[in-house]
N, C-alpha and C positions, 0 to 999 in steps of 0.2 A: 490397531483400522482396524474398523467394524465390514469384514469381509463378506457378512448378510446385506449391510447398508449397502454399500457397491456396489453389490449383482442386483439388486435392487431400482434403481436409479440405471444401471446399464440395462437392464430387461426396458423402463419404463421408456428409454431413451435410444430403444430399438438397436443398443449397440453389443455388436460377440465380443470382447475385452477394450480392454483395456489394460494399452504396451508405455511400462513407464520406462526410458532408454538416457541412457547417457553414456554417452564416451567422454571419463575419468570425472567432472564438475560441473562438464560442461552444457549438463538440463538440472540449475539447480531447485527446479519446482518440483520434479519429479525423486530428484534425492533428500528433499524439506520432505515430502509426504513420505519415503518410505527412511525418512528418519534416521539417512546420510551423508549430511550435511560437513558431519566432521569427519568425516573417515579420508584417510589419503587416497584416495582410485585415480588410476590411471592409464584404464582399459575400459574395454563396454561391456556396460552391465544392459538387459533387460528383466525384466520382471511381467510379466503376463498375467492380466489379474479375467480371466472368463465368464463372459456371463451364468456359467454355469462350472462347479464344481474346485478345487485346488490350485493354486495360484502356483509359479512357477516360477526359480530365480534361476536367471543363468549368464554366468560369471567366469572370467578367466581363470585360469585353473590356480597362477602365484598370490589371487588375490582372496579365496573363498572361505578365508580364515578370517579375514575380514569382517565379516556380513556376522548382525546381528541374525539373531531370530528371528525370522518372518515366515508367516503360514504357508504353510504350499510344499512344491516342494521344486531340487538342487541340482542343478547339470552346473558341468564344467566343460568349456574350452579349450584348446591348446590355439589353433590353426585361426586362421580368417575366412576356411572352406571348413571348419569346425563348428563355426558360429556361425557361417550362415544354414548351414545344413540343420545346424538346433538349434535356430530359431526358427527356421523351416518347419520343425518338426512341431514345435510349440504354441502358432503359428493356424496348425493346421484345422479345416474345417469353417475356420472363420472369416466370414464378411464384410463388416463393418467392423471397423479398430479404432478407439481414441483413442490420443496421442495429445503431449501438449504445442499443438500449433492450431493454427489460427489461418482459413483460411487470406489470403493477401497480406498475411501477417500486420490483420488489424489489429490485435491488440499484439504491442511488443512483451507486458513483458510473459503470454503464454507462448507464444512460438519461442521454444524451443532445440525444437530437432534441429538437422543440418536438413538443407534440402537436398541435401546426394541420400540422403537415409529413409526421404518423404520419397525419392526415386525408386528406392529398395523395398519398399514394404505396397510400391502400386502394382512396382514388376514384378510382385507373389499373387498379385489380382486383389489385390484389399482394396478398397473404399476408405478411404483417411475421412475421420470426425474430432473436433476440436473435444479435450477433456474436461471442458470449464463446467458442463454442467456434475462433472464425479471431483471436481476438487475443491467447489462450494463445499462439499460437508467435511474439508481438512481447512474453510477457511473462516472459517464462523467458529465464535467463541462457545464454549462452557462459562460456567459460575465460577468457578478458577480466575478462568484466562485473567474474567472482567475486573475480578477484585483487583488481580496485578495489578490488569490497566488505572483503578482509580487510584492505588497507593500511588505510583508514578505521575496518575493526574494534579495529586496534591501536592505532589518533589516540583513538582513544574510551577506551581502557584506561590510555593513558600521561596522560590527562584525569584522567578519573576517581581513580587513588593522588594526579595533583597536587592536587585538589582535598580527599580524606583527607588530603595531611600541613598542609594549609594550615588545617586546619578543625583541626587536634591543635597545631600552632603558634598559632595564634589564638582563643582560647580561645571570646570572642563577638563570635565571623562574625559579621555577617546574611546572608541567604538572595543578595543582589544580590550582595554579596562574594568568595561561592563561583562564580555566575554569570558573573560578570566571569572568575575564575581560569579556568569548564573553554570560554569560549566564546577565552580567550588563546591554553588553551594549544590549541583546538582550526588555529587562525586561525596558530599558528608552525605548524604543521602542513606548512598549505597547503591545510586539510580548508573548504570547506562549509557552510552551514544556512538553513534558509528561514527557521529563529525560533533565536535564543537558548534557552540549555537550560533547564531548566525546574531549582529549586532548591526545596524545602522541606522545613519542621522544624516537628513535630511537627505539633502540631493540621494547620496547612495542608497534612499532606500526605496529609490525609483530601479532599483536591481532587484527583483526578486531574490537571487543568487548573489548578490555582495559578500566577499569577502572583509571582518571587519579592517580596521588599519588604527594609523596614532589616527583620525582623525575628530577635535576634539568635536562637542558640544559646543555650540553655539545659537546664541539667539536668533528666533523664528524656525528652530528648526522641530520637525517634528522624526519621533524617537523609533524602530521601529526591533521590538529583541521577537528572536521566534528562535524556541527550542523543543527539545522530542528527549523525552530519553526512556527506560525503560529498567525493569530488576531484571538481575541474569536470566533465562531462561523463562522467560514472562515476554508478557508483549504493549505495545510503544503505546506511550500517551503523548502528547503531540498539539505545539498550543501558541497561536503569537499576541502580544498587545502592543498597543500606540500609548505614547505619550508624545506629548510636545510640550515646549519651551517659547511660549507668547507664537504656534504657528501661524501661516495666515487664515482667511476664513477658509481657503480654498482649499486648504490640507481639512476642515470643520467638512464640508460641504461633500468630500470626495471623500469621509469617512465616512459618515450614514448613508454614504450611496451601497459603501459595499456593507453596512451594517442590516438595509433591507434588501439588498440582496442573498445575502444570508438565510433573513430570515423568512424571506420567501422561500424559500430552498426547504427550509427545514420543513416551513410551513406545509410548503404541498407535496413529500412526505409523510408528515400524518396522513391530511388529509387522503390520500391511495389508502393507507390501511387500515383508518375506515371503512373504507369502501370494497376492503377487503383482498386490493390488489398491492400487489410488489412494485412496485418503478427502476425502471430501467435508467442505468448510470446516467446514459444521455440525456433522461430527460426534464433531473433534477439538473444538472449543469448549464439547460438549457432556461429555464428557469431562474437561474442567477441572475445567467450575463441578457437575458431581457433584461430588466431591471435598470442593471449597468449601461445598456443602447440607449434605454432608450433617457437615465438623466447626462447624456451624452457623453461619456465616458466609452464609448468605442472602440476607436482607438490606440485605448490607452490597458486593452488586457494582453497580459502574458498568459495566461495558465487557464488550464481546466480548474473546476471549481472546487473537486476535491479528488484524496489520494483514500485506498484503503490504508488499513490500520492492522498487520501482524506483528512479526519474532522480527522483521526489519517495516522500518517507518515507513516506507513503500511497498505494502502486501502487497501481494500476488490479487487481492480479492480486485470483486469491484469498485471502478474510478466514478466520479462524480466527473467527468466526461463526453462532450460532440465538441469539443476546438481540436487539441491534442489527436484524439480519438475517437472511434465511436462506440461507445463501451454499452455496447446491449445488456450485459450482465444484467438480472435480479438482481435488488437488493429484497434479499433476502434474513429474517428471523437472527440472529447471534452474528451477523455482521455490522464490523464498527468501519470507521471514514470519518476522516474530515472534510469540514466544507469552510474551506477559507477561501471567498473572491476578495479579488484585490484591482485594484486599478495602480496605473504606475504611470505619471508623467515628469518630466522633465528636472520639475523643479522638488517632484518632491514623489514619493507613492505610500500607500496604505491599504492594510490589509489585514478583516479578520477573522479570525482560524478557531475553532470549536472543537470538538469531538464528541461524534456520535455515536451511541451500541443501540444496531436493534432489534427492540424485546418480542415476540410476536403480537404485540396489542398495539406497537407505534416505537418512533421514535425515543431515550433519552440524552437528551443534551448531558454530557459529562465533565463537561469544564466550564468554568463560567465566562458566560455573554457579554462579551463587552460593548459598549452601547454609548459611550463618548471616549475624545482620547483623554489620556490619564495627564494633569498638568503637573508641568515641573516649577 
């Protein structure tokens, strides 16, 4: 935790402090920032980082010994009255405070503090602000994380190639069998994932979150492979790859449209960086979706253009989204995200997905960019 940099951002944002509050595990974002996500916590905790001076940790007395070393002072409480009294003393003099809250719940990933606690803090006379500018400090990657991501990405590509070879060798393979090949290949490289890869054939590919079944591959099918993984303790890579067994021309046309949308999104980010500007997540989503709407696929869009990558595959940082949410956060250097436009018709769905890392000079695509459906 770089306290000096956090306090610099507090001054820039005209915030008196940042209150990281959680009841047990109710605020996973705060716990991740504090490095407490692996602890078994069951009581209220508050960690206040003021604009000037030392932070203070307030925890229940029976959990005090669980906490690792954190910058600043420590206080404990035993009763609810003690908690309220200590919290008021810690916040004394503060007027405008950041916490994991977004007005209107506009970005659910960050709306982690319950309404009752918001009422409590407002009742103390505080003005509440979202902590998203501070969280960017923790959502960006340094070189070590970038290299971990690169190694995970190589593992995804190798697993994808094994799955394609398996499909060529086993013409009647089922979705579940291919899923097993992918999972085994990732595990063999020491990679972990929160959920097994997705495999979808034909009409099942029209469901963006399809669960693989015993459906076999047939003539005329598209094949959608979606896989994600990370090194233990690392950050994720995420890849979608599509193949086909004499699929109809409509599937090829649709895939070319999602490729065009993907490339337009990446080009927009690169041009913004060349102009000295950090684009917002919603802007990039609009660019990609405009390509698909103009191609006639507007009614077949089901999800945003991309999501943040972090220690979770769907990280808490800025997403490329003006469909499911209006993500106004800037895409600053050090962030990583997917670009994965897709269209989902009744008979099939198609999607392309690449990962992007933002250098100070602009975007780097860290995974292969598929240009056409891979024939089987």
